[in-house]
N, C-alpha and C positions, 0 to 999 in steps of 0.2 A: 229077295228075302235076305234079311240081315243075319250075319253070323252071331250066334249067341255068345255073349261075353260075360264071364263071371267076375263080379267085383266084390271085394271084401266090404263089410259094413263100414269100416273106416274110410275106404276109398269112396264109397257112395256118399258118405257124409261130407267129405271134402268136395266131391264133384258137384253136389247140390249147392254148396256155398259158392263154388266157382261159377255155377250157372246163374247166380244172381247178377254177376258182372257180365257174363257172356250168355244171354238167355236163348240164343238161337244158333243153329248150325252156321248160318251166314256170319254172325258176329264172331264166333269162335274161329271160323276159317279165316276171316279177314285179319284177325290178330295173329294167327300163325303165319300168314303170308308176310305181314309187317315185320314180325320178329325174325323170320328167316332172311328177309332182306337185310336187316341190320347185321345178322350173323356173318353175312358174306361181304360186308364193307371192310375197308382197311381199319386196323386198330387205331384208336385215337392217340395223339401225342401226349406223353407224360413229361412234366417239367419238375425237376428236383432241385431244391435249394436248401442250404443249411447255414447255421451260424450267422444269422443276420445281425444280431447284437445291436438292434435299434438304429442301424444305419438306413434310415427310411428312404432317403433320396436315391441311393444306389439300388436299394431293394425295389423301389417302385419303377425305376428305369428298366431293370432287368426283367421285372414282372411284365411291364408294358411291352417290352421288346421281345419277350419270350426267349431270352438269351440269344437274340439274333434271328429267331425263327421268322419274325415279321419281315425283316429285311430279306431273308432268303426267299420268302414267298413273293416279295416284290420283284426280285431278280428273276424268279421263275415265271411270273405272270407276264412281265414286260420285256424280258431278255434285252434286246438292243433297241427297243422302241422308245425307251426313256434314257436320258443321260444319268450319270451317277448323281449329279447335283439334284436332278428332278426326283430321283428315287430317295435321296437323303431327305429332301423336303417332305415327300409323301410319308416316309417312315416317321419323321418327327410329328407330323399331323396325327398319325395313327397312335403314336405313343402318348401324346399330350393334346388331344383334340380341343379341349376347352381353352387352354392357354394359347395354343397356336392360332385358333380362330380369332381370339381377341386381338392378337398381334397383327394378323393379316387384315382384319377390319380397319385398322389404323393405317396400314401401309398401301393397300391395293386401291388404285384409282378406279378400275372397273371391276368392282367386287362381284357383280352378278356373273360376269364371264368366268371369273375365277371359280365361283361356286359351280357353274355348269361343268367346267372341265374336271374339277375334283370329284364331283359326284359320278361322272362317267368312269373315272379311274378307279374309284373305290368300289363301284359295282363290279367291275372286272375282277378286282381282287377277291371280293366276296364270292363270286362265281368259282374262282379257282380254289380257294380254301374250302369251299363247300362241297367239292367233288366227292369227298369220302364221308359225307354226312347226309342223313335223311333230311327231307324238307321240314319235317316236324321239329327236329332238333335245331335246325337253323332258325326257325320261327320262334323257338323258346328263348333265344338270345336277343330277339328284337323287342324294343320297348313297345308296350301294348298299343300306344297311340299311333305308332308308325308301322306297325306290323304288316298291315295289308299293303301299304305303299311300297315298303322295302322288299317284301316278298314278291310283289309284282315286278319290280325293277330287276331283281336278281334272276327271276325265272321266266321273264318275257323273252322268248327266243326270237331271233330275227335273221334266220339263215338266208332267206330270200329277199330281205329288205322290206317286206310288206308291213312289218310292225314298227318300222323306224319312227314313223310319225307319232304313233301311240307312245312309244318309249320317250321320245323327245318332249312330248306334251306333258307327260308326268313330271319330268325334271323341270320344265319351264314353270309349271304350276307351283311346284314346291318353292321355287325361287320367288315367283311373283307374290305369293302370300306370306313371304318372310319366314319360311320354315327351313331354309337351306342349312343353317348352322346346326339346328337340332337333328336334321336327317343325317348330316355328315357325322356328327358325334355318334349317332346310333349305328351307322355303318362301320365306324372305327371300332365300336364296342363288339360288333358281330365278328369282325376280322380277328380281333385279339382272342375272343372266346373260342373261335373255331381253330385258331392256330395252335393253341395249347389246351387240350381237353381237360387235363387234370393236373393239379399242383400238389406236390409233396414237400412239406417242410420238415427236414430231418433235424429239428431241434435248435435251441438257443435263439429265440426271438428277442429275449430281453438282455439288458445290461450292456455296459461299455459305451454304446452309441447313444445319440441324443434322444430319440423319440420312438421307443418300442410301441407306444400306444397308437401311433400313426400306422405302423406296420400291422398291428392287430386290427385296426379299422379296415385296412385294405383287405386283409385275409377274410374278414367277415363278409366282404362284398364279392368274394370270388365265387364262381358258380360251382366249383368242385374242388375241394381241398381236404387233405388230411395232414395231421401234425404228429411227429414223434417227439415226445417231450425231451428237452435237453436239461442239463443240470441247472442252468440259469432260469429255465421255465418253471421247474418244480419249486425253485426258490420263491418266485413270485406267487405261485399257486399256494404255497404254504403261508406266505404273508397274508394273502387274501382270505385264507381259511381261519386266521386268527392265531397263528404261531408267533409268540413274542420273539422267539429265537430267530425266526426267518425274517420278521420285520426288522430286527436289529441288523441282520446280515444284509438285507436289501439296502438299508440306509448306509451302512458302513461302506459297501461297495460303491454306492452312488456318490457319496461324499468324496471318497478316495479318487474317483475318476471325474470329479466335478460334473456329475451328470444328474442334476437335480430337476431339470426341466420336466422330465417325464413324471416325476413325483408331484411337483408343485403345479405345473401347468397342465400336464397330461391328465393326471388323476385327481387334482384338486386337494392334495394332502398337505396340510400346513406343517412346517418344521419349526414353528415358533416355540413350542414347548421344549424341544431339544436345544435350540439356540439360547434360550433364557437359562436353562439348566447348565449348559456348557460354559456360558459366560460367567455364571456365578461360581460354580464349583471348581472349574479349571482355570480361573482367572490368573492365578499365580503359579501355574504348573508348567513344567517343561513339555512342550509339544513339538520338539524338533524332529521326533520320529514319525510325526503325523502330518507332514506337509502334503497338501493336496496336489494332484497332478494337474498342472495347467499347461495347455498347449495352444499354439496359434494365437488367435484373437483373444482367447480367454485371459492369457497372461497380461495383456495390455489393459484390460478393463478392471482388473482386481487391484484394489489398494492394499497396503500392508495390513490395515485393519480388517479388510475382508479375508485376507489369507489367514490371519490369526484366528478369526472366528471359525473359519472352516476347519482349521487344525484342531481347535478345541472341541468342536462338534464331532469331528472324526474320532478323536481320542475318547470322548465321553461315550459315544455309542459303541465303540469297539470294546471298551472295558465291560459295558453291559452285556455285549455279545459273548465275550469269553466266560462271564459268570453264568449266563443262561446255557451255553453249551456244556459247561461243567455240570450244571444241574441235570441236564439231559443224560449225560454219560453216567452219572451216579444213579439216575433213575432207570436206565436201560443197560444193565450189564450184558445183555444178550448181543448188543452191538459190538462187543469185543474191542473196545477202544479206550480202556482205562489208562493206557499209556499217553493218551492225549489230555489227561487231566494235568494241567501245567501250573495253575495258580498256586496250588498247595506245595509245589516243588521249588518255589522261590524262597531264597534266603533274603528277606527284605532288609536286614541290617547290612549284609555283605553285598547286596545288589547283584546276586548271582542266581542261576537256576541250574538244577540237576536234570539233564535230559539223557536218558539211556546210560546213566552212571558217569557221565562226563559233566564237569562244571563249566558253565559259560558265564562270562560277565554280561550284564544287561545294560544296554545303551540308555534305558530309561527305567527308573524304578519309582517314579513320582506318581503314586496312585492314591489320591485322597479318599477314594470311596472303597478301597479294599481293606477289610479287616483280616490281617494275617491268620488269626485264629479261625475265621470263618470266611475264607476268600471267595466262596461262590454265592454268598448271600448278597442280594441287592439291598442297597439302602432304601429307606422309604421314598426318598426323592427319585431315585433311579426307577423304582417300581412304578411310581406315579407317572413318570415320563413315558416309559415303554408301554404302559397301559393306555395312555392317551393316544400314542402313535398307532398302536395296534387297533384301537377303535376306529381311527381314521382310515386305516387300510380296509377294515371290515365294512365300513359304511361308504366307501367310494363306489358310487353307482357304476361308473365307467369301468373301474378295475374289476368289479364283480362280474360285469357283463363279459369282459374279455376272458376272465378265468373260467367262467361257465363254458365259453366257446372252446377253450383249451381242453376242458374235460370232455365236451361232447364230440369234438373232432379229433381228439388226440389219444395217445396211448404210449406205452414204453417202446413198442415195436409194431411193425405192420408187415404182413406177408401179402404181396400184391403182384400179380402177373409174373410170378417166378422170381421176384426179388424180395429180399429180406431187408427191411429198413429199420435202423435204430441209430441213436445218437452216439452212444459211448462205446460199449464193448459187451461181449458175452464173457463174463469173468472166467479166467482160466488159472490153473496152477502152474508151477514152474515146469512140471513134467508134460504139460500140454493137455492134461485132462480138464474137464469142466469143474470149476470151483463149486463147492457145496456151501450152503448157508443154513443156519439153524434158527434164524430170526423167524418168529412166529411159531416156534415149538415143534417144527418138523424139518427134517433134512430135505433140502430142495436144490436142484441144479438146473442150469440151462433154461430151457423154455418154461419148465414148471415154476422156477423161481421168478422169472419175469412176469408170468401170469399172476403169481401171488403178489408181487410188488405192484403191479398195475391195479389190482383189486384193492390193496391196502392204501395206495395213494388216493383212491377215490373216497375212502372212509373219512379222510381228513376234511373233506369238503361237504360230503352229503350226509354223513351220520349225524345224529342229534347232538347238538352242542352240549358239552359237559360229560358225555358218555366216555367210558374207558376206550371204546373202539375209536372214537374220534380223536381222543388225546393221543392214542398210540399212532393213529394215522398221521397226525401232525409231526410227531417225533420221527416217524418213518420218512416223511418228506425231507426232514433235515438229513437223515442218514443217506437218502438218495443224493442229496446235494453234496455232502462232504464225507460220507461214511467210507470206511475201508473197503476198497474194491467194489464199491457201488457200481452197478451196470451203466450209469450215466455219468459218474465221476471217473471211475476207472483208474484210481491211484491208491497208493497205500495210506496216504495222509495228506491233509491240507495244512501247509506250514505258514498260515497267516501270522501266528504269534511269533515264530522265529524271524520272519521277514521284518516285522516291526521292531523287535527288541534285541536281536542278536546279530552282531556284525561278523558273521562267519557264514559265508554262502554255502558251505557244506551242509549246514542245518536246514537250508531252504529247499533241499531236494524233495521232490514229490514223486517217488518211484512209480512208474506206470505198471499196470497189470501186465502179466506175460502175454496176454492177448495181442498186445501191440508189437510183439516180436513174431508171434506165431501166424499173424494174419498175412505174412509174406509167403506162407506155404500153401500151395493150391490144395493139398490134401486136407489140411486143417480147415480151410474155407469150405470144402465139400462136406466135411464132418459137421461143421456148424450149420450149414444149409440143410443138411439131412435132419438135424435136430429139430428143425422147424418145418419138416415135411417137403423140402424142395429138392427134387432130383431131376428136373427137366433140363434140357440142353442149355437154354439161355437163362441161367440162374446166377444171381449175383447178391453179394452183400453191399448195401449202399450205406455209407458210414459218414458221420460228421465228427465234431468235437475237437479233434487234434489237427491244427493247421498243417498243411503240407508245406514244408520248407523248400520252396522252389529254388531259392538262392543257393541251397546246399545240394541241389541236384535231385531232390526227392521227386518221385512220381506219384500222382494220385491213384494210379492203377496198381493194385497189389495182387498177390496170390495168383499170378499168371492170368490176370484178367477176371478173376472171380470176385474181387472186392474193389470198390471204388470209394475213395475218400473225397468228399466234396466240400470240406472246409478248407478254403484257400485263403481266408482272411478278409471277410467283409469288413470287420471292425478295423478302424484306422489304427487302433492300438496294437494290432498284430501284423500290420502290413510291412513294417520294417523287418520283421522276422521271416514272414512268408515270402515276400518279394512280389506278391500279386495282390489282388483285391477280391479273391473268391473264385471258386469253381462252381459251375452248375452242370447239370446232366440233362440230356434230352433222350427220351426213349420213344422213337417213332415207329411206324410200321415197317420201316426199312432198316433201322440201325440204332445202336447206342452211340451217342456223341457227347463227349465231354468238352466243356467250354471253359477256358481260363480267362478271367477278366482283369483288366488294368483298373486303377483307381478312377472313380467317376469325377468328372470335372464340375458337375453341378447341374441342376435342373435348368437354370436360366441360360447357361451356355448351350445346353441341349436344344432348348426351344429357339433361341435367337440365332445361333450359329450352326445348328444341326449337328452338334458334337454328339457322337455316340460313344459308348464305352468300347474301348479297343479290346478286342478279344481274339483268341485263337481257338479254332475248332479241330478236334481230333476224333475221327470215327474209329472206334476201337473194336467194334463188333458189328457185323452185318448179318441180317437174316438171309437164309438161303432163298426164301421166297417172301414176298410181302406178307407181313403178319396180319391176319384177319381177326375180327371181333370174336369169332367162334373159338379162337385159341387163347382168349383171355379169361380172367375170372368173371368178368361181366358176361362173356359169351357162355360160360358154363351155367350161369344163372338163367340167362335167356333160353338156353337149350332145355333146361329143366321146365321152364314155363311152356315151351313148345310141346314137350312130352306130356305135360299135364293137360294142355288144351287138346292134344291129339286123343288123349284118353277120354276127354269130355265129348269129343265128336263121336267116339265109339259108343259112349253111353247114350248119346242122343239117338244114334242110328239103331242101337239095339233095343231102345225103349226103356233102358234102366233109369234114365233121367229124361223127363219130358221138357220139350221146348216151351218157352213162354213168349209167344208172338205178341 
């Protein structure tokens, strides 16, 4: 006799819907068993990266290698059975299977024997990295056409040697029919996918480096990823949304750093309208303050004519930018940045500017498009040029695809498995209290303001074009990029104007928000974590944005281990300051491990000479016992499903819901 169970009407309604998916006691019970099995597996490995800044080769290598996790798995799998050189070669193959296979095909005399050996080795690695995963999950990472073959190889056990012939026959058949290279690539993909289960990008994919679009393509192919927007990301999001100001900012930054490949080649946006305008209007102008940064091979390939054109374009778009920013600040007094209205503080006759009551001489006051009586008005020609360029950003199919991905996978912050991830800061006052903002007509602080900011940032892209909500959203994206104490900018002001026109470095200072002093205090870190509901033992803030100056003895671990800064300088522009080429973070079932990376020598050297990025690993926090899935956010969701299915079983057994055989 079944015990009578009382269900509420809402519970019964839900259980009947659940019964459509699990129509019998057997199917519901089987799912409970499967979920409980997953709950008791070790937690998957999380991989954290930040501030990639378009450095796609270094990014792809660190992604492929799992910040050294792939090589660690090879060491654990083979211990002393392979030499260091053999493991280096195998690691390179896993990192770059297609390129390495092409190279080997040209070099190996007995290619079939090489294939046979490599498949044996890769299967062993797959078995090792698959220990903490279900068979279904492993199968999900296998290409459909080879799923049955690879699954059979990995799970064909041969303890007594009786299945050795069957195992060898499968491998020989793969080689005989010419499918070895494809199977090897598939095995390499499985290894990389199982080595790092989830990727977190803690902001700043764009700008500085050469090809952020290649980074975005790679992220879109990742099996599990989330993104916390950085200030350079919202800049491109705003440009794609149709903000003329942010289009001008993107172009000014890209020309300044001679980084136009991503715009012209990556996103197919023509800069011809700007080059024609700049050559005509700024032909006889002083452009000495607008010399483009040329480094390495770039400097050799640029003629004096090229450099002059770049400087003219840079000056032309920057003046347009200053005008558009001024219009925005006049339109949005709630941003509280009227002191950054600078064009109307210039004495054009004396060639000076009044900033904060102090008069500074200007290095350049040759502004053919500025009307001193109406300094923030665009000329008709300027308006036409920026409108053309903005249309090009809006109609770049690839850019729009990438920005939609940033919106769908991204946000200003993320709370995940006891960690709080964000790019910049949680704005704070000088006294250590949370800074309040009145943008949007209501006083908000901390998490409430970040939630509001996240929602408003989405209006810039998704609300109907031309509506006040969308217009405010685009202006707000600019505020996130450069606004006073914005949570992803984290500074009092952006001194682009001063750096271009004033030869006094004291005016170039961009004071950081007090957060960057207080995050050294463990109590402050705990306060911020509590603001986001995190009070568990292994809780951390994971932060990007500000490079760790290793040369000056700075540590990425702050707040007594509560906060980790993982911006170590992917961008080559920052490496002379930071002293390294980036930090990444690994959170496995055993520990937290931070990895510092030296500059990457390049993909070709990695493939041909098996050069890996030199790195140092530091385990800074260990789990008392190996962390299981049941202790993670995913585990709590799975446990809720188990509870629901258990209730469905009770409903079946009590007769409240009928089975459908």
